C-alpha positions in Angstrom: 0.0 0.0 0.0 2.8 2.5 0.9 4.6 1.6 -2.3 1.5 2.2 -4.3 0.8 5.5 -2.7 4.4 6.7 -3.2 4.4 5.6 -6.8 1.0 7.4 -7.5 2.1 10.6 -5.8 5.5 10.4 -7.7 3.7 9.9 -11.0 1.4 12.8 -10.3 4.2 15.1 -9.3 6.4 14.3 -12.3 3.4 14.6 -14.7 2.4 18.0 -13.2 6.0 19.2 -13.5 6.1 18.1 -17.1 2.8 19.8 -17.8 3.9 23.1 -16.2 7.4 23.0 -17.8 5.9 22.4 -21.2 2.9 24.8 -20.9 4.5 27.6 -18.9 8.1 27.4 -20.0 8.8 25.6 -23.3 5.6 26.6 -25.2 6.1 30.4 -24.8 9.9 29.9 -25.3 9.1 28.6 -28.8 6.5 31.3 -29.5 3.3 29.5 -28.6 0.8 30.3 -25.9 1.5 30.1 -22.2 -0.8 28.0 -20.1 -2.4 29.5 -17.0 -3.7 26.5 -15.0 -3.6 28.5 -11.8 -5.6 31.3 -13.4 -8.2 28.8 -14.5 -8.3 27.4 -11.0 -8.7 30.9 -9.6 -11.6 31.7 -11.9 -13.3 28.4 -11.0 -12.9 29.0 -7.3 -14.3 32.6 -7.6 -17.3 31.4 -9.7 -18.1 28.5 -7.3 -17.3 30.0 -3.9 -17.4 33.8 -4.7 -13.8 34.2 -3.6 -10.3 32.7 -4.0 -8.0 33.3 -1.1 -4.3 33.9 -2.0 -2.6 30.6 -2.8 -5.7 28.4 -2.9 -5.8 28.3 -6.7 -2.2 27.1 -6.8 -2.9 24.4 -4.3 -6.0 23.3 -6.3 -3.8 23.0 -9.4 -1.2 21.0 -7.6 -3.8 18.7 -5.8 -5.6 18.1 -9.1 -2.5 17.1 -10.9 -0.6 15.2 -8.2 -3.7 13.4 -6.9 -6.9 13.5 -8.7 -5.9 13.3 -12.4 -3.4 10.6 -11.6 -6.0 8.6 -9.7 -8.3 8.9 -12.7 -5.8 7.1 -14.9 -5.0 4.4 -12.3 -8.5 3.7 -11.0 -10.7 4.4 -14.0 -9.0 4.8 -17.4 -6.6 1.9 -17.3 -8.9 -0.6 -15.6 -11.8 0.2 -18.0 -9.4 -0.2 -21.0 -8.1 -3.5 -19.7 -11.7 -4.8 -19.3 -12.9 -3.6 -22.7 -9.7 -3.7 -24.9 -7.1 -5.8 -23.0 -4.6 -5.8 -25.8 -4.5 -2.0 -26.2 -1.1 -0.5 -25.3 -1.1 1.8 -22.3 0.3 4.7 -24.3 -2.9 4.8 -26.4 -5.0 4.7 -23.2 -2.9 7.5 -21.7 -3.3 9.6 -24.8 -7.0 9.1 -24.9 -7.1 10.0 -21.1 -5.1 13.1 -21.8 -7.7 14.2 -24.4 -10.4 13.5 -21.8 -8.6 15.7 -19.3 -8.4 18.4 -21.9 -12.1 18.3 -22.5 -12.7 18.3 -18.7 -10.5 21.3 -18.1 -11.3 23.4 -21.1 -15.0 22.6 -21.6 -16.4 21.5 -18.3 -14.3 23.6 -15.9 -13.4 26.6 -18.0 -16.7 26.9 -19.9 -19.5 25.4 -17.9 -18.2 26.2 -14.5 -16.0 29.4 -14.9 -18.0 30.9 -17.8 -15.2 31.3 -20.2 -15.6 30.5 -23.9 -15.8 26.8 -24.7 -12.2 25.5 -25.2 -11.1 29.0 -24.6 -12.2 30.0 -28.1 -10.0 27.5 -29.9 -7.1 29.9 -29.9 -3.4 29.0 -29.5 -3.8 28.2 -25.7 -6.3 25.6 -26.6 -3.8 23.5 -28.6 -1.0 24.0 -26.1 -3.4 22.8 -23.4 -4.3 19.7 -25.5 -0.6 18.7 -25.9 0.0 19.6 -22.2 -2.8 17.3 -21.0 -1.6 14.5 -23.3 2.0 14.9 -22.0 0.7 14.9 -18.4 -1.2 11.6 -19.0 1.7 9.9 -20.7 4.2 10.9 -18.0 1.8 9.8 -15.2 1.0 6.5 -17.0 4.7 5.8 -17.7 5.6 6.0 -14.1 2.6 3.8 -13.1 3.3 1.3 -15.8 7.1 1.2 -15.1 6.3 0.2 -11.5 3.8 -2.4 -12.8 0.9 -0.9 -10.7 -2.5 -2.0 -11.7 -6.0 -1.9 -10.3 -8.8 -4.3 -11.1 -12.4 -3.9 -10.2 -13.5 -6.2 -7.5 -15.8 -9.0 -8.7 -18.6 -10.6 -6.8 -18.7 -14.3 -6.7 -22.1 -15.8 -7.3 -22.7 -19.0 -5.4 -24.1 -21.9 -7.3 -27.1 -23.7 -5.9 -26.1 -27.1 -4.7 
């Protein structure tokens, strides 16, 4: 259990670092848009709670990446894929999961919750966010897969009548 928790937190931390380095460092360095995940978290908090105390948006961004998005791959995306398409390589699952995270972040959270244009208006930041979320998912999945962690849904045994 401790090994699993450490691996999942490490996967989330490395994936969040990769996401931030790509979206806030490399992308603008090469002339593309700069991601603002803390700004999105701040807007979401203000919309939902009416305020966003200093630092809470940053903590929400970190908690989302390090814990929740990583658990989503480990507990939902990969087990569902193994049950439905067991032969599919994990990189394809991670890529699809990254796209799902992008839809969640830019449509559900940014648009439906925070009131911003859907997918932030399909401007440059939209596509940087897409690649950033795919990168996040691939890094998190690579750490999880390298440590051979897996989760399977519990099954109920049905007793046969004697």
